[in-house]
Every structure is written in structure tokens, then in C-alpha cells.
C-alpha positions in Angstrom: -5.8 16.5 -10.9 -9.1 18.2 -11.2 -9.2 21.3 -9.0 -12.0 23.8 -8.8 -11.8 26.8 -6.5 -9.0 25.1 -4.5 -11.2 22.0 -3.8 -9.9 18.6 -4.6 -12.6 16.5 -6.4 -11.3 13.0 -5.7 -9.1 11.0 -3.5 -5.4 11.0 -4.7 -2.8 8.3 -4.5 0.9 8.9 -5.0 3.6 6.4 -5.1 6.6 8.1 -3.7 8.6 4.8 -3.9 7.9 1.2 -4.1 10.3 -1.8 -4.0 13.4 -3.0 -2.1 15.0 0.5 -2.3 12.2 2.0 -0.2 8.5 2.2 0.1 6.2 5.1 0.7 2.8 6.1 -0.5 0.7 9.1 0.3 -3.2 9.2 0.3 -4.8 12.7 0.0 -8.6 13.0 0.3 -10.9 15.7 -1.0 -10.1 18.0 1.9 -6.4 17.7 1.3 -6.0 15.5 4.4 -3.1 13.1 4.0 -2.2 9.7 5.3 1.4 8.3 4.7 1.5 4.6 4.2 5.1 3.3 4.9 8.1 5.6 5.5 10.9 3.6 4.0 12.9 6.6 2.7 15.1 9.1 4.4 13.2 11.9 6.0 14.6 14.5 3.5 13.0 12.7 0.6 9.7 12.2 2.4 9.3 15.9 3.3 9.5 16.8 -0.4 6.3 14.7 -1.0 4.1 15.4 2.0 2.3 18.3 3.5 3.1 18.3 7.3 0.3 20.8 8.0 -2.3 18.3 6.6 -0.6 15.0 7.4 -2.8 13.0 9.8 -0.3 10.3 10.5 1.7 7.5 9.1 1.1 3.7 9.2 3.9 1.2 8.9 3.5 -2.4 8.0 6.7 -3.7 9.6 10.1 -3.0 10.9 12.3 -3.6 7.8 14.1 -0.4 7.0 12.8 -0.2 3.4 9.4 0.4 5.0 10.2 2.1 8.3 13.6 4.0 8.2 12.0 7.5 8.7 9.8 6.5 11.7 11.8 8.3 14.4 12.4 11.4 12.3 8.7 11.6 11.6 7.9 11.5 15.3 10.4 14.4 15.8 8.2 16.4 13.5 5.3 15.5 15.7 3.8 13.0 13.2 1.8 10.2 14.8 3.4 6.9 13.5 1.4 3.7 14.0 3.2 0.3 13.7 3.2 -3.0 15.5 4.4 -1.3 18.7 1.2 0.6 19.1 -1.3 -1.2 16.9 -2.8 -4.7 16.8 -4.6 -6.6 14.1 -8.4 -6.8 14.3 -8.7 -3.5 16.1 -9.9 -0.3 14.4 -7.9 3.0 14.7 -9.0 6.5 14.0 -6.1 8.6 12.6 -7.3 12.1 12.0 -9.7 11.9 9.0 -8.9 8.3 8.3 -10.0 4.9 9.8 -7.4 2.1 9.7 -8.0 -1.5 10.4 -4.8 -3.6 10.6 -5.0 -7.2 9.2 -2.4 -9.9 9.8 0.2 -10.5 7.2 2.7 -13.4 6.8 6.3 -12.3 6.7 9.5 -13.2 8.5 8.9 -10.4 11.1 5.6 -9.2 12.5 3.7 -7.5 9.7 0.4 -5.8 9.0 -1.8 -5.1 6.0 -4.4 -2.4 6.3 -8.0 -1.6 5.3 -8.0 2.1 5.1 -11.2 4.3 4.8 -11.7 8.1 4.6 -14.1 9.9 6.9 -14.6 12.6 4.3 -15.1 10.2 1.3 -16.8 6.9 1.0 -13.7 5.1 -0.2 -12.1 1.9 1.0 -8.5 0.9 0.3 -6.9 -2.5 0.9 -3.1 -2.5 1.3 -0.9 -5.6 1.7 2.8 -6.0 1.2 5.7 -8.2 2.3 3.4 -11.1 2.8 3.2 -14.5 1.1 -0.6 -14.6 1.5 -3.4 -12.1 2.3 -5.3 -12.8 5.5 -8.2 -15.1 4.6 -10.4 -13.1 7.0 -10.1 -10.0 4.9 -13.7 -8.8 4.1 -14.8 -9.8 0.6 -16.1 -6.4 -0.5 -15.5 -4.3 -3.5 -12.6 -2.1 -2.5 -12.2 1.3 -4.4 -8.5 0.5 -4.5 -6.4 -2.6 -3.7 -2.7 -1.9 -3.4 -1.2 -5.4 -3.3 2.2 -6.9 -3.6 3.2 -8.6 -6.8 6.8 -9.3 -6.0 7.9 -11.9 -8.5 6.7 -14.6 -10.9 7.2 -18.1 -9.7 8.8 -19.6 -12.9 11.5 -16.9 -12.8 12.3 -17.1 -9.0 15.5 -18.5 -7.7 14.2 -21.4 -5.6 17.3 -21.1 -3.3 16.5 -17.5 -2.4 14.5 -17.6 0.7 13.6 -14.0 0.3 11.0 -14.9 -2.3 9.1 -17.1 0.1 8.3 -14.2 2.3 6.7 -12.2 -0.5 3.6 -12.5 -2.7 4.1 -14.0 -6.1 2.1 -12.9 -9.1 0.5 -16.3 -9.3 -0.5 -16.4 -5.7 -2.1 -12.9 -6.1 -3.9 -14.0 -9.2 -5.4 -17.0 -7.4 -6.4 -14.7 -4.5 -8.2 -12.4 -6.8 -9.9 -15.3 -8.7 -11.2 -16.5 -5.3 -12.9 -13.2 -4.5 -16.5 -12.5 -5.3 -15.9 -8.8 -5.5 -13.1 -7.4 -7.6 -11.4 -4.1 -6.7 -12.4 -1.1 -8.8 -8.7 -0.2 -9.1 -5.7 -2.4 -8.5 -2.2 -1.1 -7.9 0.6 -3.7 -8.1 3.3 -2.8 -5.5 6.7 -3.8 -4.3 7.8 -5.5 -7.6 11.1 -7.2 -7.4 13.8 -6.3 -9.9 14.6 -10.0 -10.0 12.2 -12.5 -11.6 9.2 -10.3 -12.2 7.0 -9.9 -15.3 7.2 -6.9 -17.6 4.4 -4.4 -17.8 2.8 -6.1 -20.9 2.6 -9.5 -19.1 1.3 -7.9 -15.9 -1.4 -6.1 -17.8 -2.5 -9.4 -19.4 -2.4 -11.2 -16.1 -4.3 -8.7 -14.0 -6.4 -6.4 -16.2 -9.4 -8.8 -16.0 -9.4 -8.6 -12.2 -10.2 -4.9 -11.9 -11.6 -1.8 -13.7 -8.3 0.1 -13.7 -4.8 -1.3 -13.3 -1.7 0.5 -12.2 1.9 -0.8 -11.7 3.6 1.2 -9.0 6.6 3.2 -10.0 8.3 6.2 -8.4 6.2 9.3 -8.9 3.0 7.5 -10.2 -0.1 9.5 -9.3 -3.7 8.5 -9.8 -7.1 9.2 -8.4 -10.0 6.9 -7.2 
């Protein structure tokens, strides 16, 4: 990362973990203020990756443990955690130096996607996971980053596994991106399944045309927008 006189020069994204073993992502703005998105790892692992002094809060898409297991432990550390018990879709929330707008997702339990913006930077992030479609009312604007589920490829899916039908396929995500007038500047494919997904080469071929920069979420991936 570019650092000059202890000042961050861009917004940073870190994939702490992504997938069925646990999901957590941390956003850090140019004043080092952090927002944790998902907390699906044990608290000991999360504490290695976040700065509690600068953590503004945590937003959680839904109750499944691979997205929420550390919720109560974070609250014990006085972290404000926002989930479907204290948020509702279509209402804007100020969380420290961030604004969060939950959007409705389609899963087998109540689930949110999020439009995230920074007070300190003119950046907008669209986040959607564990949903078989993205809310059609999602504003068609150019997001600086779209972090979107690309769980499996339909030709390789086990049609008898109902779990696939609660997640976004590569093909459905492609169709959604094609339908949009504005493409994201950066696209990060998240929550890839270990079963029935495309390799990095095929993902690159399928999605590179839909963004300026493409990332495939893996543990420890860091990039800036």
C-alpha cells in the first residue's frame, strides 16, 4: 500500500476469508477507519486482522454461522454489530465514518446485501452474497467496487443439491452484469464454492469484460480502490 507520512492514500479492501469455511472482509478508508463486513470466523482469528481502536462497526448479511459466528464476541468488545435484528432493507444507517444501505437478498433465511459508502472518500461499494439474485431495485450506478457472489457454474452443479439454489451462479451474475448500464470499476468475486466452480482462468474470461479490474476472493487477498 502507498503510505506517505502515515497517511493512507486509498481505500483498502482485505479478504480475511471467503467461502463456506467462513466469511469476513475489512474495509479501511484513507483515515484508517475500518468497517468489518461479515464476521464468520472465531473472534481470535478476526482480532488478528482488525484494528479495534479504528473499527467503526460490523455489518452482517444473515444469521448463518459462516457469516455471523463472532457476533456476540464482537459485542463483548464493544463493537457495534448490525444485522437483521437491528437493520431493515431500504433504510440508510450511519456507522461511524461509513453509510450503509441494506438491500433485500434472496436466501433461505432473511438476508441483506449492502451499498456501502465512505464519509471520508467518494467511494461506493456494492456487496451481495448468499442470494440467488440481486435486488432489482439496486441503483444502476458505477460502483467503485462490486463484491458479488459467484458461487458455482450451473453446468457443474449437482441438481439434487438444494444448497446451490440459494446462491448466485456464475451465469446468473453474468446476466445481471450484462443487464446493467454502468459496470463496476472493480469487481471481486466472493463466496466461491469448492464444488462446481470455474477455475481462475475461466472466471477471468467470463468476467474481465464487465469491469476495469477483476479480483477473485481468496484468504489474505488485499487490494485498493
